[in-house]
C-alpha positions as CSV (number, residue, x, y, z in Angstrom):
1,X,78.4,93.7,74.7
2,X,75.0,92.5,74.0
3,X,74.6,88.7,73.5
4,X,72.4,87.0,71.0
5,X,70.3,84.3,72.4
6,X,69.3,83.0,69.0
7,X,72.7,82.5,67.5
8,X,71.6,81.6,64.1
9,X,72.5,78.0,63.6
10,X,71.5,76.6,60.2
11,X,72.5,73.0,59.6
12,X,75.6,73.3,61.8
13,X,76.5,76.8,60.7
14,X,76.9,79.7,63.1
15,X,76.8,83.2,61.4
16,X,78.9,86.2,62.5
17,X,77.5,89.5,63.5
18,X,79.4,92.8,62.8
19,X,77.8,94.5,65.8
20,X,78.8,92.1,68.6
21,X,80.7,88.9,69.3
22,X,78.9,85.6,69.0
23,X,79.2,83.0,71.7
24,X,79.7,79.4,70.5
25,X,79.9,76.3,72.8
26,X,81.7,73.2,71.6
27,X,81.6,69.9,73.5
28,X,85.1,68.7,74.4
29,X,86.6,66.3,71.9
30,X,84.0,67.1,69.2
31,X,84.2,69.3,66.2
32,X,82.9,72.8,66.3
33,X,80.0,73.9,64.0
34,X,81.1,75.8,60.9
35,X,81.7,79.5,61.8
36,X,80.7,81.6,58.9
37,X,82.7,84.7,58.1
38,X,79.5,86.6,57.2
39,X,76.3,87.6,58.8
40,X,73.1,86.0,57.7
41,X,72.0,89.0,55.5
42,X,75.4,89.1,53.7
43,X,75.3,85.3,53.1
44,X,72.1,85.7,51.1
45,X,73.6,88.3,48.7
46,X,76.2,88.0,46.0
47,X,79.7,88.9,47.2
48,X,82.4,89.9,44.7
49,X,86.0,88.7,45.2
50,X,85.6,87.6,48.8
51,X,88.8,87.0,50.8
52,X,88.8,85.6,54.3
53,X,91.4,85.9,57.0
54,X,90.9,83.8,60.1
55,X,92.9,84.5,63.3
56,X,92.9,82.1,66.3
57,X,93.0,82.8,70.0
58,X,96.8,83.0,69.9
59,X,96.6,85.9,67.4
60,X,98.0,83.8,64.5
61,X,96.6,83.0,61.1
62,X,94.6,79.7,61.2
63,X,95.3,78.7,57.7
64,X,97.2,75.4,57.3
65,X,96.8,74.4,60.9
66,X,96.3,70.6,61.4
67,X,93.2,71.0,63.6
68,X,91.1,73.3,61.4
69,X,89.0,72.7,58.4
70,X,88.8,76.0,56.4
71,X,86.5,76.0,53.3
72,X,87.1,78.2,50.3
73,X,83.9,80.1,51.2
74,X,85.4,81.2,54.4
75,X,83.8,78.7,56.8
76,X,85.9,77.5,59.7
77,X,85.5,74.3,61.7
78,X,87.8,73.5,64.7
79,X,88.3,69.8,65.1
80,X,88.7,67.7,68.2
81,X,88.1,70.7,70.5
82,X,90.1,70.9,73.6
83,X,89.9,73.4,76.6
84,X,93.1,75.1,75.4
85,X,91.4,75.9,72.0
86,X,88.9,78.2,73.7
87,X,89.0,81.9,73.1
88,X,88.4,84.5,70.4
89,X,88.3,83.4,66.7
90,X,88.1,86.5,64.4
91,X,87.6,86.7,60.7
92,X,88.0,89.6,58.4
93,X,86.0,89.5,55.2
94,X,87.2,91.7,52.4
95,X,85.1,92.1,49.2
96,X,84.6,94.5,46.4
97,X,81.7,96.8,45.7
98,X,81.3,97.7,42.0
99,X,79.3,100.8,41.1
100,X,76.8,99.9,38.5
101,X,77.1,103.2,36.5
102,X,80.8,103.8,36.5
103,X,82.0,100.2,37.1
104,X,84.3,101.8,39.8
105,X,85.6,99.3,42.4
106,X,86.2,99.8,46.0
107,X,87.2,97.3,48.6
108,X,85.4,96.9,51.9
109,X,86.3,95.1,55.1
110,X,84.0,93.5,57.7
111,X,85.2,91.9,61.0
112,X,83.4,89.1,62.8
113,X,84.3,87.8,66.2
114,X,83.3,84.5,67.7
115,X,84.0,83.6,71.4
116,X,84.3,79.8,71.3
117,X,84.1,77.9,74.6
118,X,84.8,74.3,75.4
119,X,82.2,72.7,77.6
120,X,81.4,69.3,79.2
121,X,78.1,67.9,80.4
122,X,77.8,68.1,84.2
123,X,78.5,65.0,86.2
124,X,75.4,63.7,88.0
125,X,75.1,62.1,91.4
126,X,71.9,61.5,93.4
127,X,71.2,62.5,97.0
128,X,68.8,60.0,98.6
129,X,66.7,60.4,101.7
130,X,64.9,57.5,103.3
131,X,63.3,56.7,106.7
132,X,63.0,53.6,108.9
133,X,61.0,53.1,112.0
134,X,62.8,51.6,115.0
135,X,61.8,50.7,118.6
136,X,64.0,53.4,120.2
137,X,66.8,55.7,119.4
138,X,69.3,54.3,121.9
139,X,69.1,50.8,120.2
140,X,72.6,49.3,119.4
141,X,70.9,47.6,116.5
142,X,70.3,51.0,114.8
143,X,74.0,51.5,113.8
144,X,74.4,47.8,112.9
145,X,71.4,48.1,110.7
146,X,72.7,51.3,109.0
147,X,76.1,49.5,108.2
148,X,74.2,46.5,106.8
149,X,72.0,48.8,104.7
150,X,75.1,50.5,103.2
151,X,76.7,47.1,102.3
152,X,73.5,45.9,100.6
153,X,73.1,49.1,98.6
154,X,76.8,49.1,97.5
155,X,76.4,45.5,96.4
156,X,73.4,46.4,94.3
157,X,75.3,49.0,92.3
158,X,79.0,47.9,92.5
159,X,79.0,46.4,89.0
160,X,78.2,49.9,87.7
161,X,81.4,51.2,89.4
162,X,79.0,53.4,91.5
163,X,79.1,53.6,95.3
164,X,77.4,55.1,98.3
165,X,79.2,58.1,99.8
166,X,78.5,60.8,102.4
167,X,76.1,58.5,104.2
168,X,74.7,59.3,107.6
169,X,71.6,58.8,109.8
170,X,69.9,60.5,112.7
171,X,67.3,59.1,115.0
172,X,64.3,61.3,115.8
173,X,61.2,60.7,118.0
174,X,58.0,61.7,116.3
175,X,54.6,62.4,117.7
176,X,51.8,61.9,115.1
177,X,48.2,63.0,115.6
178,X,46.2,60.4,117.7
179,X,49.3,58.2,118.1
180,X,51.9,57.6,120.7
181,X,55.6,58.4,120.3
182,X,57.4,56.8,117.3
183,X,61.1,56.6,116.6
184,X,62.5,56.9,113.1
185,X,65.9,56.7,111.5
186,X,66.4,59.5,109.0
187,X,69.0,58.1,106.5
188,X,70.8,60.1,103.9
189,X,73.4,59.1,101.3
190,X,74.7,60.0,97.9
191,X,74.8,57.6,94.9
192,X,78.0,58.5,93.2
193,X,79.5,57.2,89.9
194,X,83.2,57.5,90.8
195,X,83.8,54.2,92.7
196,X,87.4,53.0,92.6
197,X,88.1,51.7,89.0
198,X,85.7,54.2,87.2
199,X,88.6,55.6,85.1
200,X,89.3,52.2,83.6
201,X,85.6,51.9,82.6
202,X,86.1,55.3,81.1
203,X,89.0,54.5,78.9
204,X,86.8,52.1,76.9
205,X,85.0,55.3,75.8
206,X,87.6,57.4,74.0
207,X,85.8,60.7,73.5
208,X,84.2,62.0,76.7
209,X,83.2,60.0,79.7
210,X,80.4,62.1,81.1
211,X,77.7,60.6,79.0
212,X,78.7,57.0,80.0
213,X,79.2,58.0,83.7
214,X,75.8,59.7,83.8
215,X,74.0,56.7,82.4
216,X,75.7,54.4,84.9
217,X,74.7,56.6,87.9
218,X,71.1,56.9,86.7
219,X,70.9,53.1,86.4
220,X,72.3,52.9,90.0
221,X,69.7,55.3,91.2
222,X,66.9,53.3,89.5
223,X,68.1,50.1,91.1
224,X,68.1,51.6,94.6
225,X,64.6,53.1,94.1
226,X,63.5,49.6,93.1
227,X,65.1,48.1,96.2
228,X,63.1,50.4,98.5
229,X,59.9,49.7,96.5
230,X,60.4,46.0,97.3
231,X,60.7,46.8,101.0
232,X,57.2,48.1,100.9
233,X,56.0,44.9,99.2
234,X,57.9,42.7,101.6
235,X,56.4,44.4,104.7
236,X,52.9,44.0,103.4
237,X,53.2,40.4,102.1
238,X,56.2,38.5,103.6
239,X,56.4,39.0,107.4
240,X,54.3,37.4,110.0
241,X,55.7,39.8,112.6
242,X,57.1,43.2,111.3
243,X,60.8,43.5,112.1
244,X,61.8,46.1,114.7
245,X,63.6,48.3,112.1
246,X,61.6,48.6,108.9
247,X,61.2,50.9,105.9
248,X,58.7,53.8,106.2
249,X,56.3,53.4,103.2
250,X,57.0,56.0,100.5
251,X,59.7,57.7,102.4
252,X,62.3,57.3,99.6
253,X,63.1,60.6,97.9
254,X,65.9,61.6,95.6
255,X,67.3,64.8,94.3
256,X,70.0,65.2,91.7
257,X,73.3,66.9,92.4
258,X,75.5,68.3,89.6
259,X,79.2,68.8,89.7
260,X,81.8,70.0,87.1
261,X,85.3,68.6,86.4
262,X,88.3,70.7,87.5
263,X,88.9,73.6,85.0
264,X,85.1,73.9,84.3
265,X,82.2,75.6,86.0
266,X,78.6,76.7,85.5
267,X,77.6,80.3,85.0
268,X,74.1,80.9,83.8
269,X,74.7,84.7,83.5
270,X,77.8,84.8,81.2
271,X,76.8,81.6,79.5
272,X,73.1,81.7,79.4
273,X,72.9,79.8,76.1
274,X,74.6,76.9,77.8
275,X,73.3,77.4,81.4
276,X,73.3,73.7,82.3
277,X,76.8,73.1,80.8
278,X,80.1,73.0,82.6
279,X,81.9,75.6,80.6
280,X,85.7,76.0,80.6
281,X,86.9,78.5,83.2
282,X,87.9,81.8,81.6
283,X,91.4,83.4,82.0
284,X,91.7,84.9,85.4
285,X,89.4,82.2,86.9
286,X,90.1,78.6,88.0
287,X,88.4,75.6,89.5
288,X,90.6,73.1,91.4
289,X,87.9,70.5,92.2
290,X,84.5,69.3,91.4
291,X,82.7,72.4,92.6
292,X,80.1,74.0,90.3
293,X,81.7,77.4,89.8
294,X,85.0,78.9,88.6
295,X,86.7,81.0,91.3
296,X,88.3,84.3,90.6
297,X,92.1,84.4,91.0
298,X,93.3,87.0,93.5
299,X,96.4,87.7,91.5
300,X,95.3,87.1,87.9
301,X,98.4,85.6,86.4
302,X,96.4,82.9,84.6
303,X,96.1,83.7,80.9
304,X,94.8,80.3,79.8
305,X,91.3,78.7,79.6
306,X,90.5,75.8,81.9
307,X,92.9,76.6,84.8
308,X,92.8,74.3,87.7
309,X,95.0,76.5,90.0
310,X,96.0,80.2,90.1
Protein backbone atom coordinates (compact mmCIF):
# COMPACT_ATOMS: atom_id res chain seq x y z
CA UNK A 1 0.00 0.00 0.00
CA UNK A 2 1.26 3.44 -0.85
CA UNK A 3 2.34 5.54 2.14
CA UNK A 4 1.73 9.24 2.56
CA UNK A 5 4.80 11.19 3.55
CA UNK A 6 2.75 14.27 4.34
CA UNK A 7 0.25 12.85 6.77
CA UNK A 8 -1.85 15.94 7.08
CA UNK A 9 -1.39 17.09 10.62
CA UNK A 10 -3.30 20.23 11.50
CA UNK A 11 -3.06 21.37 15.10
CA UNK A 12 -2.57 17.83 16.33
CA UNK A 13 -5.13 16.26 13.96
CA UNK A 14 -4.32 13.41 11.61
CA UNK A 15 -6.86 12.91 8.81
CA UNK A 16 -7.83 9.56 7.35
CA UNK A 17 -7.61 8.54 3.74
CA UNK A 18 -10.07 6.17 2.06
CA UNK A 19 -7.43 4.98 -0.41
CA UNK A 20 -4.77 3.75 1.99
CA UNK A 21 -3.88 3.39 5.64
CA UNK A 22 -2.22 6.30 7.39
CA UNK A 23 0.82 5.71 9.61
CA UNK A 24 0.86 7.52 12.95
CA UNK A 25 3.74 7.51 15.46
CA UNK A 26 3.09 8.12 19.13
CA UNK A 27 5.86 8.56 21.67
CA UNK A 28 5.55 6.06 24.53
CA UNK A 29 3.57 7.38 27.53
CA UNK A 30 2.23 10.40 25.63
CA UNK A 31 -1.21 10.95 24.09
CA UNK A 32 -1.73 10.31 20.41
CA UNK A 33 -2.81 13.15 18.13
CA UNK A 34 -6.52 13.21 17.32
CA UNK A 35 -7.28 10.72 14.56
CA UNK A 36 -10.05 12.18 12.42
CA UNK A 37 -12.66 9.84 10.96
CA UNK A 38 -12.70 11.78 7.66
CA UNK A 39 -10.31 12.82 4.97
CA UNK A 40 -9.33 16.44 4.64
CA UNK A 41 -11.75 17.09 1.76
CA UNK A 42 -14.72 15.59 3.60
CA UNK A 43 -13.89 17.58 6.75
CA UNK A 44 -14.34 20.80 4.77
CA UNK A 45 -17.85 19.94 3.62
CA UNK A 46 -21.13 19.60 5.47
CA UNK A 47 -21.87 16.07 6.57
CA UNK A 48 -25.47 15.05 7.36
CA UNK A 49 -26.26 12.71 10.28
CA UNK A 50 -22.70 11.50 10.73
CA UNK A 51 -22.12 8.38 12.85
CA UNK A 52 -18.72 7.04 13.79
CA UNK A 53 -17.65 3.54 14.75
CA UNK A 54 -14.09 3.15 16.03
CA UNK A 55 -12.55 -0.33 16.31
CA UNK A 56 -9.24 -0.89 18.13
CA UNK A 57 -6.38 -3.32 17.36
CA UNK A 58 -8.17 -6.06 19.30
CA UNK A 59 -11.15 -5.83 16.93
CA UNK A 60 -13.46 -4.40 19.60
CA UNK A 61 -15.39 -1.14 19.80
CA UNK A 62 -13.36 1.62 21.43
CA UNK A 63 -16.30 3.50 22.86
CA UNK A 64 -16.28 3.78 26.64
CA UNK A 65 -12.72 2.53 27.08
CA UNK A 66 -10.79 4.23 29.90
CA UNK A 67 -7.77 5.14 27.79
CA UNK A 68 -9.53 6.78 24.84
CA UNK A 69 -10.94 10.24 24.34
CA UNK A 70 -13.66 10.06 21.69
CA UNK A 71 -15.25 13.34 20.65
CA UNK A 72 -18.79 13.67 19.34
CA UNK A 73 -17.36 14.67 15.96
CA UNK A 74 -15.65 11.31 15.62
CA UNK A 75 -12.11 12.24 16.62
CA UNK A 76 -10.14 9.66 18.59
CA UNK A 77 -7.24 10.26 20.97
CA UNK A 78 -5.46 7.33 22.64
CA UNK A 79 -4.03 8.38 26.00
CA UNK A 80 -0.85 7.26 27.76
CA UNK A 81 0.24 5.22 24.76
CA UNK A 82 1.96 1.89 25.46
CA UNK A 83 3.65 -0.59 23.10
CA UNK A 84 0.70 -2.97 23.44
CA UNK A 85 -1.69 -0.31 22.12
CA UNK A 86 0.05 -0.32 18.71
CA UNK A 87 -1.81 -1.64 15.71
CA UNK A 88 -4.71 -0.89 13.42
CA UNK A 89 -7.35 1.65 14.45
CA UNK A 90 -10.21 1.70 11.99
CA UNK A 91 -13.17 3.99 11.80
CA UNK A 92 -16.34 3.69 9.77
CA UNK A 93 -18.14 6.93 8.99
CA UNK A 94 -21.75 6.67 7.92
CA UNK A 95 -23.66 9.72 6.72
CA UNK A 96 -26.62 10.61 4.57
CA UNK A 97 -26.76 12.11 1.15
CA UNK A 98 -30.00 13.95 0.39
CA UNK A 99 -31.01 14.56 -3.23
CA UNK A 100 -31.80 18.23 -3.70
CA UNK A 101 -34.72 17.69 -6.09
CA UNK A 102 -36.45 14.66 -4.59
CA UNK A 103 -35.26 14.98 -0.98
CA UNK A 104 -34.51 11.28 -1.20
CA UNK A 105 -32.05 10.01 1.41
CA UNK A 106 -29.43 7.34 1.03
CA UNK A 107 -26.81 6.26 3.54
CA UNK A 108 -23.15 5.96 2.57
CA UNK A 109 -20.23 4.41 4.45
CA UNK A 110 -16.53 5.25 4.35
CA UNK A 111 -13.76 3.35 6.10
CA UNK A 112 -10.54 4.87 7.38
CA UNK A 113 -7.59 2.90 8.68
CA UNK A 114 -4.76 4.22 10.85
CA UNK A 115 -1.68 2.16 11.71
CA UNK A 116 -0.58 3.55 15.06
CA UNK A 117 2.91 2.70 16.33
CA UNK A 118 4.53 3.36 19.68
CA UNK A 119 8.04 4.79 19.41
CA UNK A 120 10.87 5.90 21.66
CA UNK A 121 13.77 8.23 21.06
CA UNK A 122 16.99 6.31 20.37
CA UNK A 123 19.45 6.04 23.26
CA UNK A 124 22.68 7.85 22.50
CA UNK A 125 26.21 6.91 23.43
CA UNK A 126 29.46 8.36 22.10
CA UNK A 127 32.44 6.54 20.63
CA UNK A 128 35.66 8.46 21.31
CA UNK A 129 39.06 8.09 19.63
CA UNK A 130 42.14 9.83 20.95
CA UNK A 131 45.91 9.47 20.58
CA UNK A 132 48.94 9.83 22.85
CA UNK A 133 52.63 9.79 21.96
CA UNK A 134 54.84 7.46 23.95
CA UNK A 135 58.55 6.66 23.97
CA UNK A 136 58.15 3.07 22.79
CA UNK A 137 55.47 0.46 22.37
CA UNK A 138 56.96 -2.06 24.82
CA UNK A 139 56.79 0.42 27.70
CA UNK A 140 55.21 -0.94 30.91
CA UNK A 141 54.03 2.60 31.62
CA UNK A 142 51.67 2.45 28.62
CA UNK A 143 49.12 0.16 30.23
CA UNK A 144 49.45 1.90 33.61
CA UNK A 145 48.78 5.18 31.86
CA UNK A 146 45.75 3.70 30.08
CA UNK A 147 44.27 2.47 33.40
CA UNK A 148 44.89 5.89 34.98
CA UNK A 149 43.25 7.66 32.06
CA UNK A 150 40.11 5.51 32.40
CA UNK A 151 39.90 6.29 36.13
CA UNK A 152 40.22 10.03 35.52
CA UNK A 153 37.57 10.02 32.77
CA UNK A 154 35.17 7.93 34.86
CA UNK A 155 35.60 10.38 37.73
CA UNK A 156 34.80 13.33 35.49
CA UNK A 157 31.43 11.87 34.49
CA UNK A 158 30.41 9.59 37.38
CA UNK A 159 28.01 12.16 38.91
CA UNK A 160 26.03 11.94 35.65
CA UNK A 161 25.67 8.13 36.11
CA UNK A 162 27.65 7.79 32.91
CA UNK A 163 30.72 5.60 32.51
CA UNK A 164 33.46 4.54 30.10
CA UNK A 165 32.94 1.14 28.47
CA UNK A 166 34.51 -0.94 25.70
CA UNK A 167 37.82 0.80 26.17
CA UNK A 168 40.99 -0.42 24.49
CA UNK A 169 44.26 0.86 23.11
CA UNK A 170 46.85 -0.22 20.58
CA UNK A 171 50.37 1.04 20.15
CA UNK A 172 51.59 1.83 16.64
CA UNK A 173 54.88 3.12 15.29
CA UNK A 174 54.50 5.96 12.86
CA UNK A 175 56.85 7.35 10.26
CA UNK A 176 56.10 10.96 9.38
CA UNK A 177 57.62 12.86 6.44
CA UNK A 178 61.08 14.25 7.35
CA UNK A 179 60.92 12.79 10.87
CA UNK A 180 62.17 9.68 12.61
CA UNK A 181 59.99 6.92 14.01
CA UNK A 182 57.32 7.92 16.53
CA UNK A 183 55.20 5.73 18.77
CA UNK A 184 51.60 6.46 19.53
CA UNK A 185 48.83 4.91 21.62
CA UNK A 186 45.55 4.80 19.75
CA UNK A 187 42.91 4.85 22.48
CA UNK A 188 39.21 4.14 21.93
CA UNK A 189 36.31 4.00 24.37
CA UNK A 190 32.58 4.58 24.60
CA UNK A 191 30.88 7.17 26.81
CA UNK A 192 27.75 5.36 27.97
CA UNK A 193 24.79 6.65 30.06
CA UNK A 194 23.93 3.37 31.78
CA UNK A 195 26.39 3.32 34.67
CA UNK A 196 25.14 1.34 37.69
CA UNK A 197 22.35 3.28 39.35
CA UNK A 198 21.00 4.89 36.18
CA UNK A 199 17.54 3.36 36.71
CA UNK A 200 17.12 5.14 40.05
CA UNK A 201 17.89 8.45 38.36
CA UNK A 202 15.26 7.49 35.82
CA UNK A 203 12.49 6.89 38.31
CA UNK A 204 12.56 10.58 39.15
CA UNK A 205 11.36 11.13 35.59
CA UNK A 206 8.00 9.34 35.38
CA UNK A 207 7.21 9.48 31.67
CA UNK A 208 10.07 8.39 29.50
CA UNK A 209 13.70 8.28 30.40
CA UNK A 210 15.38 8.65 27.01
CA UNK A 211 15.34 12.43 26.99
CA UNK A 212 16.96 12.66 30.43
CA UNK A 213 19.48 9.91 29.62
CA UNK A 214 20.42 11.53 26.33
CA UNK A 215 20.98 14.90 27.99
CA UNK A 216 23.23 13.31 30.63
CA UNK A 217 25.40 11.47 28.12
CA UNK A 218 25.77 14.58 25.99
CA UNK A 219 26.96 16.52 29.03
CA UNK A 220 29.42 13.68 29.74
CA UNK A 221 30.73 13.86 26.18
CA UNK A 222 31.18 17.64 26.46
CA UNK A 223 33.14 17.30 29.71
CA UNK A 224 35.46 14.72 28.20
CA UNK A 225 36.04 16.91 25.15
CA UNK A 226 36.88 19.77 27.50
CA UNK A 227 39.32 17.53 29.39
CA UNK A 228 41.28 16.77 26.21
CA UNK A 229 41.25 20.44 25.20
CA UNK A 230 42.92 21.23 28.50
CA UNK A 231 45.65 18.66 27.77
CA UNK A 232 46.67 20.70 24.74
CA UNK A 233 46.82 23.84 26.86
CA UNK A 234 48.82 22.13 29.61
CA UNK A 235 51.41 20.81 27.16
CA UNK A 236 51.95 24.26 25.71
CA UNK A 237 52.02 26.22 28.97
CA UNK A 238 52.61 24.11 32.04
CA UNK A 239 55.49 21.67 31.50
CA UNK A 240 59.20 22.45 31.48
CA UNK A 241 59.87 19.00 30.07
CA UNK A 242 57.10 17.28 28.14
CA UNK A 243 56.04 14.00 29.83
CA UNK A 244 56.89 10.74 28.06
CA UNK A 245 53.25 9.95 27.36
CA UNK A 246 51.30 12.96 26.21
CA UNK A 247 48.18 13.88 24.27
CA UNK A 248 48.47 14.33 20.52
CA UNK A 249 47.11 17.77 19.72
CA UNK A 250 43.65 17.69 18.04
CA UNK A 251 43.49 13.91 18.01
CA UNK A 252 40.20 13.83 19.94
CA UNK A 253 37.33 12.71 17.71
CA UNK A 254 33.86 11.51 18.59
CA UNK A 255 31.02 9.80 16.73
CA UNK A 256 27.61 9.10 18.06
CA UNK A 257 26.17 5.62 18.43
CA UNK A 258 22.45 4.94 18.68
CA UNK A 259 20.72 2.00 20.27
CA UNK A 260 17.10 1.04 20.85
CA UNK A 261 15.50 -0.50 23.94
CA UNK A 262 14.40 -4.16 23.78
CA UNK A 263 11.14 -4.51 21.82
CA UNK A 264 11.99 -1.54 19.59
CA UNK A 265 14.08 -1.02 16.46
CA UNK A 266 14.78 1.35 13.60
CA UNK A 267 13.55 0.77 10.09
CA UNK A 268 13.83 3.68 7.71
CA UNK A 269 12.06 1.78 4.93
CA UNK A 270 8.81 0.77 6.61
CA UNK A 271 8.86 3.77 8.93
CA UNK A 272 10.34 6.46 6.75
CA UNK A 273 8.33 9.22 8.48
CA UNK A 274 9.98 8.26 11.74
CA UNK A 275 13.34 7.10 10.42
CA UNK A 276 15.41 8.14 13.43
CA UNK A 277 12.88 6.74 15.93
CA UNK A 278 13.04 3.42 17.68
CA UNK A 279 9.66 2.08 16.58
CA UNK A 280 7.90 -0.82 18.33
CA UNK A 281 8.70 -4.21 16.74
CA UNK A 282 5.80 -5.48 14.65
CA UNK A 283 4.12 -8.86 15.23
CA UNK A 284 6.37 -11.62 13.88
CA UNK A 285 9.51 -9.65 14.79
CA UNK A 286 11.36 -9.14 18.07
CA UNK A 287 14.35 -7.40 19.62
CA UNK A 288 15.86 -8.99 22.73
CA UNK A 289 18.59 -6.41 23.37
CA UNK A 290 19.81 -2.92 22.60
CA UNK A 291 20.46 -3.62 18.94
CA UNK A 292 19.11 -1.25 16.35
CA UNK A 293 16.82 -3.57 14.42
CA UNK A 294 13.90 -5.91 15.06
CA UNK A 295 14.76 -9.46 14.00
CA UNK A 296 12.36 -11.75 12.19
CA UNK A 297 11.00 -14.73 14.12
CA UNK A 298 11.70 -18.02 12.41
CA UNK A 299 8.46 -19.50 13.74
CA UNK A 300 6.19 -16.47 13.84
CA UNK A 301 4.11 -17.25 16.91
CA UNK A 302 4.37 -13.69 18.14
CA UNK A 303 1.12 -11.83 17.62
CA UNK A 304 1.96 -8.83 19.77
CA UNK A 305 3.80 -5.58 19.23
CA UNK A 306 7.06 -4.93 21.09
CA UNK A 307 8.13 -8.57 21.49
CA UNK A 308 11.47 -9.15 23.21
CA UNK A 309 11.65 -12.83 22.36
CA UNK A 310 10.06 -15.18 19.86
